[in-house]
N, C-alpha and C positions, 0 to 999 in steps of 0.2 A: 638554401635548400639542399640537405647532405645525401649522400650516396648509403644506404641500408644494406643492399645486397644485390648481389650479382648472380643470375641464374641464366643455367645453359639449357638449351634444347636442341632437337635434332627435326628438320622438317624437308620433307622428301616432295617433288610433283612431277610426274609422269609428263613427258615432253611429248607433243601430239606425233611429230615422226624424228627419227634420230636426229642427232647434230654430229654431224662428221665436218672436220677438216684434214689440212693435213698432219695433223699431231693426234689425234685422238678422234672417238666416237662417243655420244654419251647419250644414255637414254632418259636419265631424269636430273631434275635439277635439285641438288641435295645441300642444302647449309645447315653451319652451325649455328642457332640463332642465341642472341645475345639480349637479355633483359634487365636492365641496369633499375632499380628498383630506389625511391628515395621517402624521406620521411615526411612528404606531403604526400605521397599516394600515386604519385605521376611516377610512368613508366617510361622509360626510353627504350629503343628497340634497335639492333644492327645484328648484321650478319656476315657469313664467311663460307664461302663453298670451297672445296678442295680444289686447287687446280694448279698440283705438283710440278706438271710439265711446261708451266710457267713462273708460278709465285714460289714453287718449292713449298707451296703448304699442302699438308694432309688436313682432315679432320682433328686427327689427334693430334699435331702439333698446335693446331689452334686450340683446341680445350686444353692441351697440359700450357699452352703459353697465357689465356686467361686465368685459368686455375691457380697457377703457381707466381704469376708476375705481376699481372693486372688487377686482380680480386686484391692483394693486401693493399697495393698501391694506391685504388680510390677508395675501399671502403672508409667512412667518415668524412670523405672529403666535400666541398661545398663546390656545385654545379658552376657557381656563380666565374669561379676561378677556370674558365674554360680554355683560356690559351695557357695559362701554368700547365695544367691538367693534359692538355696534347702535347705540350714539349717535353714530359715526364714520361709520356706513351710513348713519344718516337725515340727517345734515348734510353729507355729501360731496357732496350732488345733489340738487337741488330737483327734486319731481314725481318722473316714472320709478319710481310705486310698485311696479311689476310686478317689475323689476329689484330692487327691495330687498328686495321678498320673497321672491324665489328665493334670494337668498346668506343672508336669516336664518331662512328655514326649514332649511337646509341646517346652519347654525350650531347652532342650536336641536335639531337631531337629533342632530350631533355633542357637543355639550354634555351632554345625557341619556345617548349611548351611553360617554360615558367614566365615567358613574357608575354603568352597566348597569343603567339604571333607564329603563321608559317614560317616554316625554314628559311626559303629563300627571300622571305622579306628582310629576316634578320641577317641575310647576307648580303643584304643590298637592294634586293628588289628586282624586278624584271617583270618580263609576259609570264603569263600564269597559263600561257598554251606551249608545248613543243611538238615536231612533227619527227617520228625515228623511221630509220629503213627499215629492214627486216633480211635478216641471215636466209641465205640459198644455200643450203651445204650441199659439200663436193660429192657427186653421184655419177650415174649413166647420163649420158648427153641429154637424152630423152626426158629423164627423171626431170632436170633441173629445168628444161624448158618449162614443163609440165608444172613445176612449184611454181618457177618465175611469172607465168602468166595465170597463176591463182592466187599469186601476192597480189599482182596488180588488179584483178579481179575483185581483190577484197581493198581496195585503194592505196595500195602504197605505192608512192611516187618514187621510189628509191630503194633499189636492191644490192645487199651486199652480198655477191660472189664468193664463196670459198672454192679457191684454186691451189695448186702447187703439190699435186701427187705427180703429176704426167705433163712435161713442159708442152708436149706435141697437142695432148689432150686438151690440158688447158685454153691451149688457144682456140681451138674447135670449139670446145663448152664455149666461151665468151662470144665468139663469132654467132653459135647458135643461138643463145640467149638473148644476145644484142638486134638480130635479125627481128625475133619475136615480139621484142617489146619495146622497139624504136619509137620513139617520138610520145611514149608513154611511161618512161621510166629512165632513171639514171642508175649509171652502173660504177658501184663501185667495186675493186677486186681485194680480197684479201688471201694472199699467198702464204699467212703464217708460219715464216720465214721457210717456205718450203724451194726457193729456188736459190741457185749461186746469182753472184751479181750479172756475170757476162748472158746467161740465161734470161735472167729479169729483162735487161736492155733486149734481147734479141725478141723475147716472148712481147713486150711493149709496145717496140718499135712495129712489129708485125701488125700488130695490132691497129695503132696509128695510121699505119699505111693501108690497110684495109679499109680505113673511113669508120672504125671502133670508135667511137667517143665516150671515154673513161674520166667520172668524176675524179676519181684517185685511186692509187696503187697502194695497199696497206702490207708494212712489213715484209717484203720482199726476200729477204737475207735474213740470216742469224743476226739473235738479237746484237749480240758482241762487235758486228761487222761495221763499225761505223763508216770504215773506208769503204765495204762493200755498197753501204747505203748511198755515199756521196759519190761514187763512179756512177749509182743510177740515175740521182737526181740531175746530174751535170748532164746527161746522154739523152734523155727524153723530154719530151713537153707536156707528160702527163703527171700530174703532184703527185709526190710520192710521200707518205706516212708514216710517221714511225710511231710503233705499239711497243713490242716489249723490248725495242731500245731504250723506251725512255721509261724509268718507274719512278724515280723522283727530281727534285729540281735541279742536284748536280749533273746529272745525266741530261737533264734538258739542255743545260748550259755549254756541257759539252759536245751536244748534237748540233745545238745553234753555232758554236764555236768552229765546228766541220764543215759546216752549210750540207749537212747529212739528209735533210728532209724538208718540206714545205709545209707539213703540216704534222702536229704533235697530238695523239690521242691519250687524255687523261681517262683512266679509270683508278676509282677508289681502293680496289683488291692491289692495284700494283703501288699506289702511292702512299698507303698505309694509314689512308682516311682521307676526310675533309681538309685538313691542314694543309697537306704537303698540296692537293689538289689546287686548293687556292692560290697558294704561292706557282704552282707551275701555270696558272692563268695566267695571272700576273706579270709574271718571266716573259710569257710569250708574247702580252701586249706590249709590253717595252720594246720589243723588237718587230713587232707587225706580223706576228706568225699566227696563223688560223690553229683553234683547236678543236677536235671533236670531244665528245663526252660520249664514252663508251662505257662496257660492262663486261664482268665476265657470265659464267652460266651461271647466274644466282637469281635468289627468287628476288621479290617485287619490294622487300623491305630497301636494300641496297639500292637497288634501280631505281628507286621512289628517293634516296639520297643523292644522287647523281643527278638526277630529274632537277631538282632544286636547285645544286650547285649549277647546272647547265644555265637554268633561267637565270640566276642573280649574276651569270657572269656570262649572258649573250652576247655583249659587245666585240668578246674575243672567240667564245666556243660558239663556233657560226653551225656545227654539224652534229647531229646526234644519231647514235648508235646505243639506243635501248629497247630491243624489242623483244626480250626475254619472256616477258609477261604475255606476248603476241604467240609465243612458241611453245607456250604450256598449254596444257589440257584444262586447265583452272587455275585461278590466283585464290591461294586460301588466305592470303592479306585482306582484311577487313578494313575498310576505312582509307584515308589519306588520298594517295593520288591517283587518278584513275584511267584506266587506258582501254582504248577503244581502237582496235588496229592500229593506223600510223598515228593516231592520237593521242598524247598525253596531256591529263588537265590535272594541275594543282590548284586545291582548293582549298578555302581559307580557314580550313583547322588546323591550331597550333601544333607548330613542330612537324613530325612528317603524319599525323595524323592517322596513325594506326590506332585502330579500338580494341581487334582480337584477331589472334593468326588460328585458323582451324587447322587439326590436324597436329600439332605442335606436340611433340613426343619429349617431356620433359627428361634431362638427365639426371 
């Protein structure tokens, strides 16, 4: 099966409510969508959001990377050479992880389609259903409590609470949410690099002393601050998870060597696609460190690919944060993985199973 064309489009989906973190506020999911076409008529789909504040990627940089680097690299190539192709994708360009991820997702989709098998089975198989948390954006305390109660009423039993803007308010926010949903939902905190190491220890210990049970705290300090991550991990009982500190396998190895976190968050847009995500899961497995499969604020194309990896690597990927379809007003992606509140179901259609994408504006 040979690649005959690579086409790009833009897809924009409104969120139910604005997505607010310590770093940004977003009202729409907006992706570059990749369609890789083949001489058999099969089409593979990938996507890339613009998350410049985290990955450095913009829509323009993704489009330029694909058009100038990956189009000439891939046209005429055989899908069956998947490992060689992904190796060349990673080597052809430094950084630009979202562009790499978009292309890799489409290639893996096609590879699984060529064997008429769902992607997660090609990757090794696993459970065909997953359970995700849902994000509660940082806001006024009453609004966050109300949002948490609404999420629990929808059937979510794990809440990912965004904090990191004001240390005093953050502590009060979590106490109030915990009191409102205690016994009905687990809480995960995501500070999005918003605290210092000492602030993080103070906040987490204050919550522990108040009897607030947290499942984990995600990326409390700046991405580069591995010493800060280790400082926190050594001083609190609550598990600490690395997100922005770990993009690829080398960074994961460094994090493990420094004993700087208890859990690793894998995101395809950080790793540059599935090939490195799989490597990270395998490295974590060697050291018996749990992983979470997460996502950026992106459409269900990439979220579906992440769900397939999570299913195939469920032995080490024990936590799932793939909630974006539940945050959107609608899902324009027809076919493939289905989402109903906290439940993610991988069906038996080949590859990602995508049939069409409504509202896609071709470039």
